[in-house]
C-alpha positions as a printed Julia matrix, in Angstrom:
354×3 Matrix{Float64}:
  15.15  -35.33  -48.69
  16.51  -38.49  -50.28
  13.7   -40.41  -48.63
  11.15  -38.28  -50.4
  12.68  -38.8   -53.81
  13.07  -42.53  -53.2
   9.49  -42.77  -52.09
   7.97  -41.11  -55.16
   9.22  -43.69  -57.73
   8.1   -46.48  -55.42
   4.6   -45.11  -55.17
   4.42  -44.5   -58.89
   5.4   -48.1   -59.53
   2.87  -49.44  -57.07
   0.08  -47.43  -58.55
   0.87  -47.87  -62.21
   2.29  -44.31  -62.62
  -0.94  -42.83  -61.2
  -0.23  -40.61  -58.15
  -1.59  -42.45  -55.13
  -2.51  -39.39  -53.05
  -3.95  -41.43  -50.22
  -0.81  -43.56  -49.88
   1.31  -40.41  -50.1
  -0.88  -38.8   -47.39
  -0.57  -41.83  -45.1
   3.19  -41.87  -45.51
   3.36  -38.18  -44.55
   1.31  -38.97  -41.44
   3.85  -41.67  -40.5
   6.71  -39.19  -40.74
   4.68  -36.71  -38.67
   4.05  -39.34  -36.01
   7.72  -40.3   -35.86
   8.75  -36.69  -35.27
  10.39  -36.16  -38.65
   8.5   -32.91  -39.17
  10.68  -31.61  -41.99
  10.07  -34.7   -44.2
   6.38  -34.73  -43.31
   6.06  -31.05  -44.24
   7.61  -31.71  -47.67
   5.32  -34.69  -48.31
   2.19  -32.77  -47.36
   3.34  -29.88  -49.53
   3.6   -32.26  -52.51
  -0.06  -33.18  -52.02
  -1.14  -29.59  -52.67
  -4.81  -29.07  -51.85
  -5.56  -32.74  -51.28
  -7.91  -32.92  -48.26
  -6.21  -31.0   -45.38
  -2.67  -31.55  -46.67
  -2.0   -27.8   -46.9
  -2.89  -27.32  -43.22
  -0.78  -30.31  -42.28
   2.13  -28.89  -44.24
   1.92  -25.66  -42.22
   1.42  -27.61  -39.0
   4.51  -29.76  -39.63
   6.56  -26.67  -40.53
   5.49  -25.08  -37.25
   6.49  -28.2   -35.27
   9.83  -28.32  -37.06
  10.45  -24.64  -36.2
   9.47  -25.34  -32.58
  11.84  -28.3   -32.46
  14.65  -26.05  -33.72
  13.86  -23.35  -31.16
  12.59  -20.88  -33.77
   9.68  -19.77  -31.61
   8.54  -16.7   -33.63
   8.14  -18.82  -36.79
   6.42  -21.6   -34.88
   4.01  -19.05  -33.34
   3.27  -17.44  -36.71
   2.41  -20.79  -38.34
   0.31  -22.04  -35.43
  -1.58  -18.74  -35.36
  -2.47  -19.11  -39.05
  -3.89  -22.58  -38.35
  -6.53  -21.35  -35.93
  -8.03  -24.36  -34.11
  -6.38  -26.99  -36.31
  -5.34  -30.07  -34.33
  -3.34  -29.02  -31.23
  -2.37  -25.57  -32.53
  -3.95  -23.72  -29.58
  -2.15  -25.89  -27.04
   1.09  -25.34  -28.9
   0.53  -21.59  -28.84
   0.21  -21.7   -25.04
   3.26  -23.97  -24.89
   5.24  -21.46  -26.97
   4.07  -18.61  -24.7
   5.24  -20.61  -21.67
   8.65  -21.22  -23.27
   8.99  -17.51  -24.05
   8.02  -16.54  -20.51
  10.56  -18.96  -19.09
  13.28  -17.65  -21.39
  12.46  -14.06  -20.37
  12.77  -14.94  -16.67
   9.05  -14.67  -15.93
   9.14  -17.94  -14.08
   5.87  -17.68  -12.17
   3.96  -16.92  -15.36
   5.69  -19.78  -17.18
   4.94  -22.2   -14.33
   1.24  -21.33  -14.4
   1.09  -21.86  -18.18
   2.9   -25.2   -18.04
   0.69  -26.38  -15.18
  -2.4   -25.53  -17.24
  -1.03  -27.67  -20.08
  -0.88  -30.79  -17.9
   1.09  -33.55  -19.62
   1.08  -31.89  -23.04
   4.51  -32.33  -24.65
   7.12  -31.95  -21.87
   5.1   -29.41  -19.83
   5.31  -31.56  -16.69
   9.1   -31.56  -16.83
   9.18  -27.79  -17.32
   6.75  -27.3   -14.43
   8.85  -29.49  -12.1
  12.01  -27.63  -13.06
  10.39  -24.24  -12.49
   8.9   -25.32   -9.15
  12.49  -25.85   -7.98
  14.02  -22.89   -9.8
  11.63  -20.24   -8.46
  12.36  -20.65   -4.72
  16.07  -21.0    -5.46
  15.97  -17.77   -7.45
  14.03  -15.99   -4.69
  16.39  -17.28   -2.01
  19.36  -15.97   -3.98
  17.61  -12.63   -4.45
  16.83  -12.42   -0.73
  20.49  -13.01    0.13
  21.44  -10.2    -2.25
  18.95   -7.87   -0.58
  20.38   -8.74    2.82
  23.85   -8.01    1.52
  22.6    -4.55    0.56
  21.02   -4.07    4.04
  17.53   -4.01    2.56
  16.19   -6.08    5.43
  12.45   -5.38    5.05
  12.41   -6.37    1.39
  14.49   -9.47    2.05
  12.16  -10.51    4.87
   9.05  -10.05    2.73
  10.59  -12.26    0.03
  11.75  -14.92    2.48
   8.29  -15.15    4.01
   6.96  -16.43    0.69
   9.37  -19.38    0.65
   7.55  -21.41    3.32
  10.72  -22.64    5.03
  12.61  -23.49    1.83
  16.2   -24.49    2.68
  17.61  -22.0     5.22
  14.97  -19.28    4.62
  13.71  -19.56    8.23
  17.18  -18.79    9.62
  17.61  -15.89    7.23
  14.2   -14.52    8.23
  15.3   -14.45   11.86
  18.46  -12.58   10.89
  16.38  -10.01    9.0
  14.04   -9.5    11.94
  16.97   -9.01   14.31
  18.53   -6.38   12.05
  15.2    -4.62   11.46
  14.54   -4.46   15.21
  18.08   -3.33   15.93
  17.85   -0.48   13.42
  14.4     0.52   14.7
  15.71    0.52   18.27
  18.65    2.74   17.32
  16.29    5.15   15.55
  14.07    5.26   18.63
  17.08    6.01   20.81
  18.08    8.84   18.45
  14.61   10.34   18.84
  14.88   10.02   22.63
  18.31   11.67   22.68
  16.88   14.5    20.55
  14.14   14.94   23.19
  11.44   13.95   20.7
   9.82   11.88   23.38
   6.41   11.32   21.81
   7.92    9.98   18.58
  10.4     7.89   20.57
   7.54    6.46   22.68
   5.65    5.34   19.57
   8.82    3.76   18.21
   9.58    1.84   21.41
   5.98    0.68   21.76
   6.08   -0.64   18.19
   9.1    -2.76   19.16
   7.12   -4.59   21.83
   9.42   -6.66   24.05
  12.48   -6.23   21.83
  15.63   -5.54   23.87
  14.69   -3.13   26.69
  11.99   -1.3    24.72
   9.37   -1.5    27.52
  11.76    0.24   29.96
  12.63    2.84   27.32
   8.94    3.47   26.7
   8.47    4.18   30.4
  11.39    6.6    30.28
   9.78    8.41   27.34
   6.49    8.68   29.17
   8.26   10.07   32.24
  10.14   12.64   30.14
   6.92   13.67   28.4
   5.19   14.13   31.73
   8.08   16.21   33.04
   7.82   18.51   30.0
   4.11   18.93   30.62
   4.61   19.67   34.29
   7.1    22.4    33.43
   4.65   24.01   30.98
   1.5    23.56   33.09
   1.97   26.49   35.54
   2.21   29.0    32.68
  -0.64   27.58   30.59
  -2.27   30.16   28.33
  -4.42   30.33   25.23
  -1.25   29.96   23.2
  -0.44   26.46   24.49
  -3.58   25.25   26.29
  -4.86   23.25   23.35
  -1.56   21.43   22.98
  -1.32   20.75   26.72
  -4.85   19.35   26.81
  -4.11   16.99   23.91
  -0.85   15.82   25.45
  -2.34   15.27   28.91
  -5.12   13.25   27.25
  -2.46   11.02   25.72
  -0.89   10.51   29.15
  -4.2     8.97   30.33
  -3.92    8.08   34.06
  -0.19    8.71   34.38
   0.48   10.35   37.8
  -1.39   13.69   38.03
  -2.41   13.79   34.36
  -6.19   13.34   34.94
  -6.28   16.23   37.43
  -4.19   18.48   35.2
  -6.42   17.69   32.23
  -9.62   18.44   34.15
  -8.24   21.8    35.33
  -7.11   22.84   31.83
 -10.44   21.87   30.32
 -12.26   23.88   32.99
 -10.14   26.93   32.35
  -9.73   26.83   28.57
 -12.13   24.42   26.87
 -14.85   26.94   25.95
 -12.36   29.69   25.18
 -10.58   27.37   22.75
 -13.87   26.47   21.11
 -14.69   30.16   20.72
 -11.37   30.76   19.02
 -11.6    27.76   16.72
 -15.22   28.48   15.79
 -15.05   32.24   15.45
 -15.83   31.99   11.72
 -19.15   30.33   12.62
 -20.16   33.44   14.62
 -20.97   31.77   17.97
 -22.78   33.72   20.68
 -21.96   34.18   24.36
 -23.76   35.75   27.33
 -21.63   38.38   29.02
 -22.41   41.36   31.23
 -25.96   41.93   32.45
 -27.59   39.15   30.44
 -26.58   40.69   27.12
 -25.94   38.35   24.16
 -22.74   38.98   22.29
 -21.76   37.72   18.85
 -18.11   36.73   18.29
 -16.86   38.9    15.46
 -13.25   37.76   15.4
 -10.16   36.59   17.23
  -6.62   38.02   17.29
  -4.25   35.91   19.33
  -5.92   35.55   22.73
  -8.14   38.61   22.19
 -11.79   37.87   21.53
 -13.8    40.57   19.73
 -17.53   40.73   20.52
 -20.52   42.74   19.27
 -23.58   43.14   21.48
 -26.97   42.05   20.18
 -30.55   42.06   21.33
 -32.34   39.34   19.48
 -31.25   39.78   15.86
 -30.56   43.52   16.14
 -27.34   45.16   17.28
 -27.51   46.7    20.72
 -27.63   50.46   21.22
 -26.05   52.58   23.96
 -29.28   52.47   25.98
 -29.3    48.65   25.74
 -25.96   48.61   27.56
 -26.91   50.95   30.39
 -26.15   48.37   33.09
 -22.47   48.6    34.12
 -20.05   45.65   34.03
 -18.78   44.32   37.32
 -15.33   45.3    38.51
 -14.08   41.75   37.94
 -15.34   41.81   34.36
 -13.87   45.23   33.67
 -10.4    43.94   34.52
 -10.36   41.65   31.5
 -11.93   44.06   29.01
  -9.26   45.44   26.7
 -11.53   47.8    24.78
 -15.17   48.74   25.17
 -16.83   50.97   22.6
 -20.58   50.52   22.4
 -21.68   48.1    21.12
 -18.3    46.36   20.82
 -15.77   45.02   23.3
 -12.57   42.95   23.3
 -11.71   40.42   26.01
  -8.36   38.83   26.86
  -9.08   35.1    26.99
  -5.88   34.5    28.94
  -7.43   36.54   31.76
 -11.04   35.44   31.52
 -12.3    31.86   31.31
 -15.77   31.27   29.97
 -17.23   28.22   31.72
 -20.38   26.18   31.33
 -23.13   26.37   33.9
 -21.78   29.49   35.62
 -24.22   31.93   34.14
 -21.37   33.9    32.58
 -21.33   32.22   29.2
 -23.56   30.29   26.85
 -22.53   27.3    24.76
 -20.43   28.93   22.01
 -22.05   26.69   19.42
 -25.68   27.49   20.2
């Protein structure tokens, strides 16, 4: 402040007591260039509305606030200036400083990189480029300490071999595989063989997973073989699906073919009963499926689009067919699907979806 008051008398003497605004303006520019923003701001303020002195006064006040770390004031002043001088670059610089201070390092790094060599942006960018992986490495170690192996591994994979991240990644993978293996073994011990098989297959060659997968497949097959002799409408669909999953394992293809021959159409009739499929049964009579209760299929006789009458059903059923008929009241009958298998191409049934 003393410099300002010493300068004024000097200028007045040089100019014969007439304010030399231009000289005053140039002196303020010198203070601005030397980084003495506070003095420059006061000089520009003294010039009032002379040329762009008012804008420079605000600009210098903003730079002084920025130098002092008063970012909100610096932002407010630079915002008021619009596109004056480097105000827009300074606004981005301030945003980068705020992001860095708030711990948003990636955001700050991107902003400083965009600013190139403006102010000390390069130094900030170099510092952040080192700080970010160090921060992430520290965070990954903390996650490992909390046994959050998957999250730690995902973070370490982004570090591209920084320091000992590769070694830590291997530790994470070992722990993840070990825990997955133990979970798979728990499923196997609980006789949840299908789930255990999927778990061991997902582990690939880890530990003895291939051998364990074979054990699961063998146990699954044994369960199927125990259920196969008593296959019925209640479990046929499940057995067919599970034998399909076994593919060519031992007798699985033969078992699958037999179950499909015995139950495939019956299962379709049950699952599609709401669509009112039709079947041929008896002496060439067409029957409409009216409903299903458990393994019991309810049918209503039809001739064309009209319900059959007693005279339409004059031909008797065969003795073999009568054995599986639970109830027969013209023109309706109920058949036990566990006792009777509709099959394609036999002349005893039509495609249930026709």
